[in-house]
Backbone as XML, in Angstrom:
<?xml version="1.0"?>
<chain id="A" units="angstrom">
  <residue number="1" name="MET">
    <atom name="N" x="0.804" y="-1.200" z="0.000"/>
    <atom name="CA" x="0.000" y="0.000" z="0.000"/>
    <atom name="C" x="0.846" y="1.263" z="0.000"/>
  </residue>
  <residue number="2" name="LYS">
    <atom name="N" x="2.006" y="1.194" z="0.635"/>
    <atom name="CA" x="2.840" y="2.388" z="0.703"/>
    <atom name="C" x="3.309" y="2.807" z="-0.685"/>
  </residue>
  <residue number="3" name="ILE">
    <atom name="N" x="3.543" y="1.845" z="-1.567"/>
    <atom name="CA" x="3.995" y="2.166" z="-2.927"/>
    <atom name="C" x="2.931" y="2.991" z="-3.646"/>
  </residue>
  <residue number="4" name="PHE">
    <atom name="N" x="1.671" y="2.651" z="-3.462"/>
    <atom name="CA" x="0.605" y="3.399" z="-4.113"/>
    <atom name="C" x="0.518" y="4.826" z="-3.575"/>
  </residue>
  <residue number="5" name="LYS">
    <atom name="N" x="0.751" y="4.975" z="-2.289"/>
    <atom name="CA" x="0.716" y="6.298" z="-1.680"/>
    <atom name="C" x="1.831" y="7.171" z="-2.257"/>
  </residue>
  <residue number="6" name="VAL">
    <atom name="N" x="3.031" y="6.605" z="-2.369"/>
    <atom name="CA" x="4.168" y="7.349" z="-2.941"/>
    <atom name="C" x="3.889" y="7.668" z="-4.401"/>
  </residue>
  <residue number="7" name="ALA">
    <atom name="N" x="3.349" y="6.713" z="-5.136"/>
    <atom name="CA" x="3.037" y="6.929" z="-6.555"/>
    <atom name="C" x="2.024" y="8.063" z="-6.709"/>
  </residue>
  <residue number="8" name="ASN">
    <atom name="N" x="1.008" y="8.102" z="-5.854"/>
    <atom name="CA" x="0.024" y="9.184" z="-5.914"/>
    <atom name="C" x="0.666" y="10.535" z="-5.591"/>
  </residue>
  <residue number="9" name="GLN">
    <atom name="N" x="1.560" y="10.554" z="-4.613"/>
    <atom name="CA" x="2.233" y="11.797" z="-4.254"/>
    <atom name="C" x="3.092" y="12.300" z="-5.416"/>
  </residue>
  <residue number="10" name="ILE">
    <atom name="N" x="3.772" y="11.373" z="-6.073"/>
    <atom name="CA" x="4.622" y="11.766" z="-7.201"/>
    <atom name="C" x="3.754" y="12.292" z="-8.339"/>
  </residue>
  <residue number="11" name="GLN">
    <atom name="N" x="2.630" y="11.647" z="-8.615"/>
    <atom name="CA" x="1.742" y="12.099" z="-9.684"/>
    <atom name="C" x="1.199" y="13.496" z="-9.389"/>
  </residue>
  <residue number="12" name="ARG">
    <atom name="N" x="0.903" y="13.779" z="-8.149"/>
    <atom name="CA" x="0.369" y="15.094" z="-7.783"/>
    <atom name="C" x="1.487" y="16.117" z="-7.590"/>
  </residue>
  <residue number="13" name="GLY">
    <atom name="N" x="2.737" y="15.680" z="-7.603"/>
    <atom name="CA" x="3.861" y="16.586" z="-7.447"/>
    <atom name="C" x="4.131" y="16.974" z="-6.013"/>
  </residue>
  <residue number="14" name="GLU">
    <atom name="N" x="3.497" y="16.293" z="-5.074"/>
    <atom name="CA" x="3.648" y="16.660" z="-3.674"/>
    <atom name="C" x="5.068" y="16.453" z="-3.168"/>
  </residue>
  <residue number="15" name="THR">
    <atom name="N" x="5.762" y="15.431" z="-3.646"/>
    <atom name="CA" x="7.099" y="15.167" z="-3.132"/>
    <atom name="C" x="8.104" y="16.184" z="-3.645"/>
  </residue>
  <residue number="16" name="TYR">
    <atom name="N" x="7.863" y="16.742" z="-4.786"/>
    <atom name="CA" x="8.811" y="17.681" z="-5.374"/>
    <atom name="C" x="8.531" y="19.129" z="-4.995"/>
  </residue>
  <residue number="17" name="ALA">
    <atom name="N" x="7.377" y="19.374" z="-4.425"/>
    <atom name="CA" x="6.987" y="20.754" z="-4.110"/>
    <atom name="C" x="7.984" y="21.460" z="-3.190"/>
  </residue>
  <residue number="18" name="PRO">
    <atom name="N" x="8.460" y="20.861" z="-2.108"/>
    <atom name="CA" x="9.428" y="21.566" z="-1.260"/>
    <atom name="C" x="10.738" y="21.885" z="-1.995"/>
  </residue>
  <residue number="19" name="ALA">
    <atom name="N" x="11.202" y="20.939" z="-2.793"/>
    <atom name="CA" x="12.445" y="21.171" z="-3.543"/>
    <atom name="C" x="12.255" y="22.268" z="-4.579"/>
  </residue>
  <residue number="20" name="ILE">
    <atom name="N" x="11.118" y="22.264" z="-5.231"/>
    <atom name="CA" x="10.823" y="23.302" z="-6.225"/>
    <atom name="C" x="10.721" y="24.659" z="-5.544"/>
  </residue>
  <residue number="21" name="ALA">
    <atom name="N" x="10.077" y="24.690" z="-4.385"/>
    <atom name="CA" x="9.951" y="25.956" z="-3.645"/>
    <atom name="C" x="11.323" y="26.477" z="-3.224"/>
  </residue>
  <residue number="22" name="ARG">
    <atom name="N" x="12.196" y="25.594" z="-2.771"/>
    <atom name="CA" x="13.561" y="26.023" z="-2.385"/>
    <atom name="C" x="14.316" y="26.538" z="-3.607"/>
  </residue>
  <residue number="23" name="GLY">
    <atom name="N" x="14.169" y="25.857" z="-4.716"/>
    <atom name="CA" x="14.828" y="26.296" z="-5.951"/>
    <atom name="C" x="14.347" y="27.657" z="-6.398"/>
  </residue>
  <residue number="24" name="LEU">
    <atom name="N" x="13.036" y="27.868" z="-6.319"/>
    <atom name="CA" x="12.481" y="29.168" z="-6.703"/>
    <atom name="C" x="12.918" y="30.269" z="-5.741"/>
  </residue>
  <residue number="25" name="ASP">
    <atom name="N" x="12.992" y="29.960" z="-4.453"/>
    <atom name="CA" x="13.499" y="30.937" z="-3.473"/>
    <atom name="C" x="14.948" y="31.309" z="-3.792"/>
  </residue>
  <residue number="26" name="PHE">
    <atom name="N" x="15.753" y="30.302" z="-4.148"/>
    <atom name="CA" x="17.154" y="30.561" z="-4.496"/>
    <atom name="C" x="17.235" y="31.456" z="-5.733"/>
  </residue>
  <residue number="27" name="LEU">
    <atom name="N" x="16.463" y="31.124" z="-6.759"/>
    <atom name="CA" x="16.468" y="31.939" z="-7.981"/>
    <atom name="C" x="15.996" y="33.361" z="-7.704"/>
  </residue>
  <residue number="28" name="ASP">
    <atom name="N" x="15.037" y="33.508" z="-6.817"/>
    <atom name="CA" x="14.556" y="34.843" z="-6.454"/>
    <atom name="C" x="15.655" y="35.643" z="-5.766"/>
  </residue>
  <residue number="29" name="SER">
    <atom name="N" x="16.418" y="35.005" z="-4.880"/>
    <atom name="CA" x="17.502" y="35.721" z="-4.203"/>
    <atom name="C" x="18.610" y="36.089" z="-5.183"/>
  </residue>
  <residue number="30" name="VAL">
    <atom name="N" x="18.908" y="35.200" z="-6.134"/>
    <atom name="CA" x="19.914" y="35.515" z="-7.157"/>
    <atom name="C" x="19.435" y="36.682" z="-8.006"/>
  </residue>
  <residue number="31" name="ASN">
    <atom name="N" x="18.176" y="36.660" z="-8.385"/>
    <atom name="CA" x="17.605" y="37.741" z="-9.180"/>
    <atom name="C" x="17.697" y="39.073" z="-8.440"/>
  </residue>
  <residue number="32" name="LEU">
    <atom name="N" x="17.395" y="39.063" z="-7.158"/>
    <atom name="CA" x="17.463" y="40.283" z="-6.356"/>
    <atom name="C" x="18.893" y="40.809" z="-6.282"/>
  </residue>
  <residue number="33" name="LYS">
    <atom name="N" x="19.876" y="39.913" z="-6.102"/>
    <atom name="CA" x="21.281" y="40.330" z="-6.055"/>
    <atom name="C" x="21.729" y="40.909" z="-7.391"/>
  </residue>
  <residue number="34" name="LEU">
    <atom name="N" x="21.323" y="40.267" z="-8.485"/>
    <atom name="CA" x="21.678" y="40.778" z="-9.809"/>
    <atom name="C" x="21.063" y="42.151" z="-10.060"/>
  </residue>
  <residue number="35" name="LEU">
    <atom name="N" x="19.819" y="42.313" z="-9.670"/>
    <atom name="CA" x="19.146" y="43.595" z="-9.851"/>
    <atom name="C" x="19.830" y="44.686" z="-9.039"/>
  </residue>
  <residue number="36" name="THR">
    <atom name="N" x="20.172" y="44.391" z="-7.805"/>
    <atom name="CA" x="20.857" y="45.357" z="-6.947"/>
    <atom name="C" x="22.215" y="45.727" z="-7.528"/>
  </residue>
  <residue number="37" name="SER">
    <atom name="N" x="22.960" y="44.733" z="-7.989"/>
    <atom name="CA" x="24.280" y="44.991" z="-8.577"/>
    <atom name="C" x="24.153" y="45.823" z="-9.848"/>
  </residue>
  <residue number="38" name="ALA">
    <atom name="N" x="23.182" y="45.507" z="-10.668"/>
    <atom name="CA" x="22.983" y="46.265" z="-11.911"/>
    <atom name="C" x="22.629" y="47.714" z="-11.611"/>
  </residue>
  <residue number="39" name="GLN">
    <atom name="N" x="21.818" y="47.942" z="-10.595"/>
    <atom name="CA" x="21.466" y="49.315" z="-10.237"/>
    <atom name="C" x="22.683" y="50.076" z="-9.727"/>
  </residue>
  <residue number="40" name="GLU">
    <atom name="N" x="23.533" y="49.422" z="-8.940"/>
    <atom name="CA" x="24.740" y="50.074" z="-8.431"/>
    <atom name="C" x="25.698" y="50.423" z="-9.573"/>
  </residue>
  <residue number="41" name="VAL">
    <atom name="N" x="25.902" y="49.480" z="-10.481"/>
    <atom name="CA" x="26.794" y="49.722" z="-11.611"/>
    <atom name="C" x="26.219" y="50.824" z="-12.504"/>
  </residue>
  <residue number="42" name="GLY">
    <atom name="N" x="24.925" y="50.782" z="-12.716"/>
    <atom name="CA" x="24.283" y="51.803" z="-13.537"/>
    <atom name="C" x="24.442" y="53.197" z="-12.958"/>
  </residue>
  <residue number="43" name="SER">
    <atom name="N" x="24.306" y="53.322" z="-11.646"/>
    <atom name="CA" x="24.453" y="54.639" z="-11.031"/>
    <atom name="C" x="25.897" y="55.128" z="-11.103"/>
  </residue>
  <residue number="44" name="GLN">
    <atom name="N" x="26.855" y="54.201" z="-11.109"/>
    <atom name="CA" x="28.259" y="54.592" z="-11.218"/>
    <atom name="C" x="28.639" y="54.953" z="-12.654"/>
  </residue>
  <residue number="45" name="LEU">
    <atom name="N" x="28.009" y="54.310" z="-13.629"/>
    <atom name="CA" x="28.343" y="54.564" z="-15.029"/>
    <atom name="C" x="27.578" y="55.743" z="-15.623"/>
  </residue>
  <residue number="46" name="ALA">
    <atom name="N" x="26.494" y="56.149" z="-15.000"/>
    <atom name="CA" x="25.669" y="57.224" z="-15.550"/>
    <atom name="C" x="26.466" y="58.503" z="-15.825"/>
  </residue>
  <residue number="47" name="PRO">
    <atom name="N" x="27.333" y="58.965" z="-14.918"/>
    <atom name="CA" x="28.099" y="60.182" z="-15.225"/>
    <atom name="C" x="29.024" y="60.012" z="-16.430"/>
  </residue>
  <residue number="48" name="LEU">
    <atom name="N" x="29.578" y="58.821" z="-16.602"/>
    <atom name="CA" x="30.457" y="58.587" z="-17.750"/>
    <atom name="C" x="29.691" y="58.661" z="-19.063"/>
  </residue>
  <residue number="49" name="PHE">
    <atom name="N" x="28.511" y="58.052" z="-19.084"/>
    <atom name="CA" x="27.710" y="58.105" z="-20.293"/>
    <atom name="C" x="27.213" y="59.517" z="-20.554"/>
  </residue>
  <residue number="50" name="GLY">
    <atom name="N" x="26.917" y="60.250" z="-19.492"/>
    <atom name="CA" x="26.498" y="61.638" z="-19.643"/>
    <atom name="C" x="27.605" y="62.491" z="-20.226"/>
  </residue>
  <residue number="51" name="ALA">
    <atom name="N" x="28.850" y="62.237" z="-19.824"/>
    <atom name="CA" x="29.983" y="63.005" z="-20.339"/>
    <atom name="C" x="30.189" y="62.744" z="-21.827"/>
  </residue>
  <residue number="52" name="GLN">
    <atom name="N" x="29.897" y="61.555" z="-22.279"/>
    <atom name="CA" x="30.075" y="61.233" z="-23.698"/>
    <atom name="C" x="29.088" y="61.988" z="-24.579"/>
  </residue>
  <residue number="53" name="THR">
    <atom name="N" x="27.963" y="62.374" z="-24.042"/>
    <atom name="CA" x="27.002" y="63.126" z="-24.849"/>
    <atom name="C" x="27.463" y="64.552" z="-25.085"/>
  </residue>
  <residue number="54" name="GLU">
    <atom name="N" x="28.413" y="65.028" z="-24.281"/>
    <atom name="CA" x="28.912" y="66.387" z="-24.437"/>
    <atom name="C" x="30.079" y="66.472" z="-25.422"/>
  </residue>
  <residue number="55" name="ILE">
    <atom name="N" x="30.583" y="65.347" z="-25.893"/>
    <atom name="CA" x="31.702" y="65.339" z="-26.835"/>
    <atom name="C" x="31.195" y="65.653" z="-28.231"/>
  </residue>
  <residue number="56" name="ASP">
    <atom name="N" x="31.922" y="66.521" z="-28.925"/>
    <atom name="CA" x="31.613" y="66.810" z="-30.330"/>
    <atom name="C" x="32.270" y="65.707" z="-31.167"/>
  </residue>
  <residue number="57" name="TRP">
    <atom name="N" x="31.504" y="64.657" z="-31.460"/>
    <atom name="CA" x="32.070" y="63.488" z="-32.118"/>
    <atom name="C" x="32.493" y="63.782" z="-33.548"/>
  </residue>
  <residue number="58" name="ALA">
    <atom name="N" x="31.849" y="64.695" z="-34.222"/>
    <atom name="CA" x="32.256" y="65.050" z="-35.586"/>
    <atom name="C" x="33.643" y="65.683" z="-35.555"/>
  </residue>
  <residue number="59" name="GLU">
    <atom name="N" x="33.886" y="66.566" z="-34.600"/>
    <atom name="CA" x="35.197" y="67.207" z="-34.453"/>
    <atom name="C" x="36.253" y="66.178" z="-34.049"/>
  </residue>
  <residue number="60" name="ALA">
    <atom name="N" x="35.917" y="65.291" z="-33.145"/>
    <atom name="CA" x="36.865" y="64.261" z="-32.712"/>
    <atom name="C" x="37.239" y="63.355" z="-33.885"/>
  </residue>
  <residue number="61" name="THR">
    <atom name="N" x="36.280" y="62.974" z="-34.682"/>
    <atom name="CA" x="36.534" y="62.127" z="-35.851"/>
    <atom name="C" x="37.408" y="62.852" z="-36.858"/>
  </residue>
  <residue number="62" name="ARG">
    <atom name="N" x="37.123" y="64.126" z="-37.085"/>
    <atom name="CA" x="37.923" y="64.919" z="-38.022"/>
    <atom name="C" x="39.377" y="64.978" z="-37.567"/>
  </residue>
  <residue number="63" name="ARG">
    <atom name="N" x="39.582" y="65.205" z="-36.275"/>
    <atom name="CA" x="40.948" y="65.304" z="-35.751"/>
    <atom name="C" x="41.690" y="63.971" z="-35.847"/>
  </residue>
  <residue number="64" name="VAL">
    <atom name="N" x="40.997" y="62.885" z="-35.590"/>
    <atom name="CA" x="41.625" y="61.567" z="-35.709"/>
    <atom name="C" x="41.968" y="61.274" z="-37.165"/>
  </residue>
  <residue number="65" name="ASP">
    <atom name="N" x="41.087" y="61.659" z="-38.076"/>
    <atom name="CA" x="41.346" y="61.437" z="-39.504"/>
    <atom name="C" x="42.542" y="62.246" z="-40.006"/>
  </residue>
  <residue number="66" name="GLU">
    <atom name="N" x="42.834" y="63.379" z="-39.371"/>
    <atom name="CA" x="43.971" y="64.220" z="-39.767"/>
    <atom name="C" x="45.314" y="63.680" z="-39.270"/>
  </residue>
  <residue number="67" name="LEU">
    <atom name="N" x="45.313" y="62.781" z="-38.312"/>
    <atom name="CA" x="46.556" y="62.313" z="-37.700"/>
    <atom name="C" x="47.570" y="61.712" z="-38.684"/>
  </residue>
  <residue number="68" name="PRO">
    <atom name="N" x="47.177" y="60.841" z="-39.610"/>
    <atom name="CA" x="48.193" y="60.285" z="-40.515"/>
    <atom name="C" x="48.929" y="61.363" z="-41.324"/>
  </residue>
  <residue number="69" name="ALA">
    <atom name="N" x="48.195" y="62.347" z="-41.831"/>
    <atom name="CA" x="48.839" y="63.412" z="-42.615"/>
    <atom name="C" x="49.768" y="64.247" z="-41.724"/>
  </residue>
  <residue number="70" name="LYS">
    <atom name="N" x="49.323" y="64.560" z="-40.516"/>
    <atom name="CA" x="50.167" y="65.333" z="-39.603"/>
    <atom name="C" x="51.419" y="64.543" z="-39.214"/>
  </residue>
  <residue number="71" name="PHE">
    <atom name="N" x="51.271" y="63.244" z="-39.027"/>
    <atom name="CA" x="52.412" y="62.405" z="-38.703"/>
    <atom name="C" x="53.419" y="62.415" z="-39.845"/>
  </residue>
  <residue number="72" name="LYS">
    <atom name="N" x="52.923" y="62.303" z="-41.063"/>
    <atom name="CA" x="53.812" y="62.300" z="-42.226"/>
    <atom name="C" x="54.561" y="63.630" z="-42.327"/>
  </residue>
  <residue number="73" name="GLU">
    <atom name="N" x="53.862" y="64.745" z="-42.083"/>
    <atom name="CA" x="54.510" y="66.064" z="-42.101"/>
    <atom name="C" x="55.573" y="66.160" z="-41.006"/>
  </residue>
  <residue number="74" name="ALA">
    <atom name="N" x="55.281" y="65.644" z="-39.827"/>
    <atom name="CA" x="56.229" y="65.703" z="-38.719"/>
    <atom name="C" x="57.480" y="64.878" z="-39.016"/>
  </residue>
  <residue number="75" name="ILE">
    <atom name="N" x="57.314" y="63.725" z="-39.605"/>
    <atom name="CA" x="58.460" y="62.883" z="-39.961"/>
    <atom name="C" x="59.303" y="63.575" z="-41.020"/>
  </residue>
  <residue number="76" name="ALA">
    <atom name="N" x="58.658" y="64.188" z="-42.019"/>
    <atom name="CA" x="59.398" y="64.895" z="-43.075"/>
    <atom name="C" x="60.167" y="66.071" z="-42.482"/>
  </residue>
  <residue number="77" name="ALA">
    <atom name="N" x="59.546" y="66.817" z="-41.573"/>
    <atom name="CA" x="60.220" y="67.961" z="-40.944"/>
    <atom name="C" x="61.398" y="67.481" z="-40.094"/>
  </residue>
  <residue number="78" name="ALA">
    <atom name="N" x="61.237" y="66.385" z="-39.371"/>
    <atom name="CA" x="62.326" y="65.857" z="-38.555"/>
    <atom name="C" x="63.465" y="65.359" z="-39.436"/>
  </residue>
  <residue number="79" name="ALA">
    <atom name="N" x="63.125" y="64.720" z="-40.543"/>
    <atom name="CA" x="64.158" y="64.223" z="-41.456"/>
    <atom name="C" x="64.918" y="65.382" z="-42.091"/>
  </residue>
  <residue number="80" name="ALA">
    <atom name="N" x="64.212" y="66.464" z="-42.413"/>
    <atom name="CA" x="64.867" y="67.633" z="-43.015"/>
    <atom name="C" x="65.870" y="68.262" z="-42.056"/>
  </residue>
  <residue number="81" name="LYS">
    <atom name="N" x="65.629" y="68.136" z="-40.763"/>
    <atom name="CA" x="66.533" y="68.696" z="-39.765"/>
    <atom name="C" x="67.563" y="67.670" z="-39.286"/>
  </residue>
  <residue number="82" name="GLY">
    <atom name="N" x="67.530" y="66.473" z="-39.852"/>
    <atom name="CA" x="68.493" y="65.453" z="-39.481"/>
    <atom name="C" x="68.156" y="64.705" z="-38.203"/>
  </residue>
  <residue number="83" name="TRP">
    <atom name="N" x="66.962" y="64.896" z="-37.659"/>
    <atom name="CA" x="66.592" y="64.223" z="-36.419"/>
    <atom name="C" x="66.142" y="62.788" z="-36.661"/>
  </residue>
  <residue number="84" name="PHE">
    <atom name="N" x="65.643" y="62.583" z="-37.841"/>
    <atom name="CA" x="65.086" y="61.273" z="-38.155"/>
    <atom name="C" x="65.356" y="61.030" z="-39.620"/>
  </residue>
  <residue number="85" name="PHE">
    <atom name="N" x="65.792" y="59.848" z="-39.996"/>
    <atom name="CA" x="66.049" y="59.586" z="-41.408"/>
    <atom name="C" x="65.614" y="58.182" z="-41.755"/>
  </residue>
  <residue number="86" name="GLY">
    <atom name="N" x="65.212" y="58.022" z="-43.007"/>
    <atom name="CA" x="64.793" y="56.726" z="-43.498"/>
    <atom name="C" x="63.300" y="56.481" z="-43.442"/>
  </residue>
  <residue number="87" name="GLY">
    <atom name="N" x="62.583" y="57.135" z="-42.561"/>
    <atom name="CA" x="61.143" y="56.882" z="-42.424"/>
    <atom name="C" x="60.295" y="57.720" z="-43.344"/>
  </residue>
  <residue number="88" name="ASN">
    <atom name="N" x="60.813" y="58.874" z="-43.779"/>
    <atom name="CA" x="59.988" y="59.759" z="-44.596"/>
    <atom name="C" x="59.749" y="59.233" z="-45.994"/>
  </residue>
  <residue number="89" name="ASP">
    <atom name="N" x="60.650" y="58.378" z="-46.510"/>
    <atom name="CA" x="60.463" y="57.844" z="-47.858"/>
    <atom name="C" x="59.456" y="56.694" z="-47.876"/>
  </residue>
  <residue number="90" name="SER">
    <atom name="N" x="59.299" y="56.021" z="-46.736"/>
    <atom name="CA" x="58.398" y="54.868" z="-46.706"/>
    <atom name="C" x="56.945" y="55.265" z="-46.509"/>
  </residue>
  <residue number="91" name="LEU">
    <atom name="N" x="56.715" y="56.514" z="-46.136"/>
    <atom name="CA" x="55.334" y="56.956" z="-45.930"/>
    <atom name="C" x="54.847" y="57.543" z="-47.201"/>
  </residue>
</chain>
């Protein structure tokens, strides 16, 4: 008779209910920790993201695009003064 009782409990999910409840409690605590951590990180990163909105990205891109030409001019000027030689012909 005991086998039938256990079989009925398993069919109704009664034996697994405590384990499932513990698992769900654990997942809830993990979720809460993740949410808290995400909020803390978000509050720390907010000023950094805000600062990026103040950058003139078109001007920054233009200046970065000018670097190779300026570098080539600097190498040529240094080579003309004898400070650097051999690199100006390869550019």
